[in-house]
N, C-alpha and C positions, 0 to 999 in steps of 0.2 A: 574743316569745321568752319561754319559761318559765324562770325562774331557779331554781337549785337551792336557794337560801336560803328560798324559799317552800315547798319540798317537804320540807326537812329542818330539824330543830331541834337545837341543841346542848344536851345534858343531861349531868349528872354520871354517869360510868361506874361500874361496880361496884368497880373497883380504884383509885378516887381520881382517875382521869383524866377526860377528857371524850370523849363519842362523840355521833354524830348519830343522831337517830331519823328514819326515812323513812316516807313515805306507803306505802300498800299496794302500789302499782304498783312503786315503787322497791325495796321489800323483796323482791318476787317476782323482779325482775330480778337483784338482788344474790344472792339464794339460788341462782338458776340459774347465775349466773356463778361462784359458789363451787364448783360441781360440776365446773368445767372443770379440766384439768390446769394446773399452775403456769405452764408456758410459754404456754398459751392465755390464762390470766388476765393475764399480763404483756403479751401482744399486745393484748388487749382494753383494758387500762389505757392502753397507749401510744396506741391509736386514740382513746380518749376524751379524753385529755389533748391530743392534736394537734387534735381537733375544737374545743377551746376557743380555740386560736390562730387560728381562721378569722375571728374578729371583728375589725373595724377597731380600731386602737389607741385612738381616742377613746372608743369604746364600752367597751373593756376598762377604760380609766381611769375611766369613769363607774361601771361595775359595782363596781370596787374602792372608789371613793368612797362609793357606796351601802352597800357591805358595812361599811366603817369606821363610817359613821353608825349603821347597825343595831347593830353591836357596842357602840358607845359608849352608845346608848340602853339596851341590855340591861344594861350595867354600871351606869349611872345609876339604872335601875329596880330594881337589886338582884337581877336574875334570874340573874346568873352570878357566880361567885366569881373574883376576880382572883388571880393568882399572881405572886410576885416572880420576878425573873430567876434567883435562886438556886434557887427551888423548881422552876422549869421545867428548869433544867440538871440538877438532881438527878433529876427524873423521867425525863428523856431518858437519862441515864447508867444509871438502873435498868432502863429498857426495853432498852437496847442490851446489857446484861449478861445478859439472859435466855437 
């Protein structure tokens, strides 16, 4: 099974947040998906999210544990900037008010 974390990398976004960079195949799929009508994109997103639930619970738990370890290693290596809870809440409120 190919995991998304191997295809994507979290980087600082232009507006101070974070975004993921994707490999060329994922970029092409994403660009094509963005051409769909909003209702079609929502249907596609729902389909993709539901497809993640098809894994056995123990495999999902292992994937989350692996992701947590990867993120911890990124923080310890200084590759990502940590944010306080207050900063996260302020950014969330700013984005909601757009």
